[in-house]
C-alpha positions as CSV (number, residue, x, y, z in Angstrom):
1,M,309.9,-204.2,90.6
2,D,310.7,-200.5,89.9
3,R,311.2,-198.1,92.8
4,K,307.8,-196.4,92.4
5,H,305.9,-199.7,92.6
6,E,308.2,-200.9,95.5
7,W,307.1,-197.8,97.4
8,R,303.5,-198.4,96.7
9,N,303.8,-201.7,98.5
10,T,306.0,-200.4,101.4
11,M,304.4,-199.0,104.6
12,F,306.3,-197.1,107.2
13,S,305.2,-198.4,110.6
14,P,306.0,-197.5,114.3
15,E,307.4,-201.0,114.8
16,M,310.0,-200.9,112.1
17,K,313.6,-199.9,113.0
18,M,314.4,-196.3,112.4
19,S,317.6,-197.4,110.6
20,D,315.5,-199.5,108.2
21,L,313.3,-196.5,107.4
22,V,316.4,-194.5,106.4
23,N,317.7,-197.4,104.3
24,L,314.4,-197.4,102.4
25,D,314.9,-193.8,101.5
26,Y,318.0,-191.9,102.6
27,R,316.3,-188.6,101.9
28,L,314.3,-189.1,105.0
29,L,317.4,-188.0,106.9
30,T,316.2,-184.5,106.0
31,V,312.9,-185.1,107.8
32,I,314.7,-186.7,110.8
33,S,316.9,-183.7,111.1
34,R,314.1,-181.2,110.8
35,M,312.1,-183.1,113.4
36,G,315.0,-182.5,115.8
37,I,316.0,-186.2,115.9
38,K,319.7,-187.1,116.0
39,V,321.2,-190.1,114.3
40,G,322.6,-193.0,116.3
41,F,319.4,-195.0,116.5
42,G,320.8,-198.4,117.4
43,E,318.2,-201.1,117.0
44,R,315.4,-198.8,118.2
45,S,312.1,-198.7,116.4
46,V,310.5,-195.6,114.8
47,A,308.1,-195.3,117.8
48,E,311.0,-195.6,120.3
49,V,313.1,-193.0,118.6
50,C,310.2,-190.6,118.2
51,S,309.2,-191.0,121.9
52,M,312.8,-190.4,123.0
53,N,312.8,-187.1,121.1
54,G,309.3,-185.9,121.9
55,V,308.0,-186.3,118.4
56,D,304.6,-187.7,117.7
57,T,305.0,-191.0,115.8
58,A,301.9,-190.7,113.6
59,T,302.9,-187.2,112.5
60,F,306.5,-188.3,111.8
61,I,305.3,-191.2,109.7
62,L,302.9,-189.1,107.7
63,V,305.5,-186.5,106.9
64,C,307.9,-189.3,105.9
65,T,305.3,-190.9,103.6
66,M,304.7,-187.6,101.9
67,Y,308.4,-187.0,101.5
68,S,309.0,-190.4,99.9
69,L,305.8,-190.3,97.8
70,P,305.2,-186.7,96.7
71,E,302.0,-187.7,94.9
72,F,300.5,-189.2,98.1
73,V,297.5,-187.3,99.6
74,P,296.6,-188.3,103.1
75,D,293.0,-189.2,104.0
76,K,291.0,-187.5,106.8
77,N,291.7,-190.2,109.4
78,S,295.5,-189.8,108.9
79,I,295.2,-186.0,109.1
80,A,293.0,-186.1,112.2
81,A,295.6,-188.2,114.0
82,I,298.5,-185.8,113.6
83,R,299.8,-183.1,115.9
84,P,299.7,-179.7,114.2
85,G,302.4,-178.3,116.5
86,I,304.9,-180.9,115.3
87,I,304.1,-179.9,111.7
88,V,304.7,-176.2,112.5
89,D,308.0,-177.1,114.2
90,Y,309.0,-179.1,111.2
91,L,308.1,-176.3,108.7
92,H,309.9,-173.7,110.8
93,N,313.1,-175.9,110.9
94,S,312.7,-176.4,107.1
95,H,312.7,-172.6,106.6
96,S,315.9,-172.3,108.6
97,S,317.5,-175.1,106.6
98,Y,316.6,-173.5,103.3
99,I,318.0,-170.1,104.2
100,K,321.1,-171.2,106.2
101,Y,322.2,-174.0,104.0
102,G,320.3,-174.5,100.8
103,F,320.6,-171.0,99.4
104,M,324.0,-170.4,100.9
105,E,325.4,-173.4,99.1
106,I,323.7,-172.5,95.8
107,E,324.8,-168.9,96.0
108,K,328.4,-169.9,96.6
109,A,328.4,-172.4,93.7
110,M,326.6,-170.0,91.4
111,K,329.1,-167.2,92.0
112,E,331.9,-169.5,91.1
113,L,330.0,-170.8,88.1
114,V,329.4,-167.4,86.5
115,E,332.9,-166.1,87.2
116,P,333.9,-166.5,83.4
117,C,330.8,-164.6,82.3
118,D,331.0,-161.0,81.3
119,T,329.9,-158.3,83.8
120,K,326.4,-157.9,82.4
121,Q,325.7,-161.7,82.3
122,K,327.1,-162.1,85.8
123,K,324.9,-159.3,87.2
124,I,321.7,-160.6,85.6
125,I,322.2,-164.1,86.9
126,L,323.2,-163.2,90.4
127,S,320.5,-160.5,90.6
128,F,317.9,-163.0,89.6
129,L,319.1,-165.5,92.3
130,A,319.2,-162.7,94.9
131,G,315.6,-161.6,93.9
132,Y,314.4,-165.2,94.2
133,R,315.9,-165.7,97.6
134,K,314.2,-162.4,98.8
135,E,310.9,-163.7,97.4
136,V,311.3,-167.0,99.3
137,E,312.3,-165.1,102.5
138,N,309.2,-162.9,102.3
139,H,307.1,-166.0,101.8
140,F,308.6,-167.7,104.9
141,D,308.3,-164.4,106.9
142,Y,304.6,-164.4,106.4
143,E,304.3,-168.0,107.6
144,E,306.6,-167.3,110.6
145,Q,304.8,-164.1,111.7
146,T,301.2,-164.9,110.8
147,L,300.5,-168.6,110.0
148,F,302.5,-170.3,112.8
149,P,301.4,-168.0,115.6
150,Y,297.8,-168.6,114.5
151,V,298.3,-172.4,114.7
152,R,299.9,-172.2,118.1
153,A,297.1,-169.8,119.4
154,M,294.5,-172.2,118.1
155,L,296.2,-175.1,119.9
156,D,296.5,-173.3,123.2
157,G,293.0,-171.7,123.0
158,T,294.2,-168.1,122.8
159,A,293.2,-167.4,119.2
160,D,291.0,-164.2,118.9
161,G,289.3,-165.3,115.6
162,S,290.8,-162.5,113.6
163,Y,292.6,-164.9,111.3
164,T,291.5,-168.3,109.7
165,I,293.3,-170.9,107.7
166,A,291.2,-169.9,104.7
167,E,293.2,-166.6,104.6
168,F,296.4,-168.5,104.4
169,R,295.1,-170.8,101.7
170,E,294.0,-167.8,99.6
171,Q,297.3,-166.0,99.9
172,H,299.6,-169.1,99.6
173,S,301.8,-168.2,96.7
174,N,303.8,-170.5,94.5
175,I,307.5,-170.0,95.2
176,E,308.7,-172.7,92.8
177,E,308.0,-170.9,89.4
178,K,311.1,-168.6,89.5
179,L,313.2,-171.6,90.5
180,E,312.3,-173.2,87.2
181,D,313.5,-170.0,85.4
182,L,316.8,-170.2,87.3
183,K,317.3,-173.9,86.3
184,N,316.6,-172.9,82.7
185,I,319.2,-170.1,82.8
186,V,321.9,-172.7,83.8
187,L,320.6,-175.4,81.4
188,K,320.2,-173.2,78.3
189,Y,322.0,-169.9,78.5
190,L,325.3,-170.2,80.2
191,P,328.4,-169.3,78.1
192,E,330.4,-172.3,76.9
193,N,333.4,-171.2,78.9
194,C,331.6,-172.0,82.2
195,D,332.7,-175.1,84.0
196,S,330.4,-177.9,82.9
197,E,331.1,-180.1,86.0
198,L,330.3,-177.1,88.3
199,A,327.2,-176.4,86.2
200,G,326.0,-179.9,86.8
201,R,326.5,-179.6,90.5
202,V,324.6,-176.3,90.6
203,L,321.7,-177.9,88.6
204,M,321.6,-180.9,91.0
205,Q,321.3,-178.4,93.9
206,L,318.5,-176.5,92.1
207,F,316.6,-179.6,91.3
208,S,317.0,-180.9,94.9
209,L,315.7,-177.5,96.3
210,A,312.8,-177.5,93.9
211,E,311.8,-181.0,94.9
212,D,312.1,-180.2,98.6
213,L,310.0,-177.0,98.2
214,D,307.3,-178.9,96.3
215,I,307.0,-181.3,99.3
216,H,307.1,-178.5,101.7
217,T,304.2,-176.9,100.0
218,A,302.3,-180.2,99.8
219,I,302.7,-180.6,103.6
220,E,301.2,-177.2,104.2
221,N,298.4,-177.7,101.7
222,N,297.6,-181.3,102.4
223,I,298.2,-181.7,106.1
224,L,298.3,-178.3,107.9
225,V,295.4,-176.6,106.1
226,P,293.0,-179.6,106.4
227,V,293.9,-180.3,110.1
228,M,293.4,-176.6,111.0
229,N,290.1,-176.7,109.1
230,M,289.1,-179.6,111.4
231,I,290.1,-177.7,114.5
232,E,288.3,-174.5,113.4
233,N,285.1,-176.5,112.7
234,N,285.2,-178.7,115.7
235,G,286.3,-176.0,118.1
236,A,289.0,-178.2,119.7
237,A,292.6,-179.1,119.1
238,V,293.7,-182.6,118.1
């Protein structure tokens, strides 16, 4: 049975051990960290670990499912059962992780990689990377300053109705396109005297970031937007 089909027949559950969940997909350590959960689970179940850390279990499991199955789209019942505040905390922590660690590591490796390039080539590549980072930071700033405060205001009943989730959906830009261009620069246009092993490491970092950002966007579009639509229409938080 290949991995994709294995996942189709695997369900995360509150009763399973948290350590077993990680063994099924080690990438979920990223979700665990961004949910504010520390490792050292012992034999505790997913529900027990979530409860100890103040994390809603249904929300945690849904995010894990989307992270492991990027093509998965949750149904209305799954969405209605989650806590939007937990999603906002997760997205906020993701932003911090991208900026503090993801881009920092990529920038450090990229500077080392392009060191053999001539001055013009080096400037073009590093300027492109810096420009992309700025675009991502602006994207995140909008969410931090507009989207997340709106969600929190809706949940505590203080929203003034001046903003709706439809506005976010209309303005939600794609931040992955330029990352594809950056990957192509490394794949296709680096001079031969650049370190091939280092180039491979940079590419792995770029592919990993692209995959993570895709899931990040899917969580916003397929969980946060629908649940906020429900709250707006029903006039009550879930």
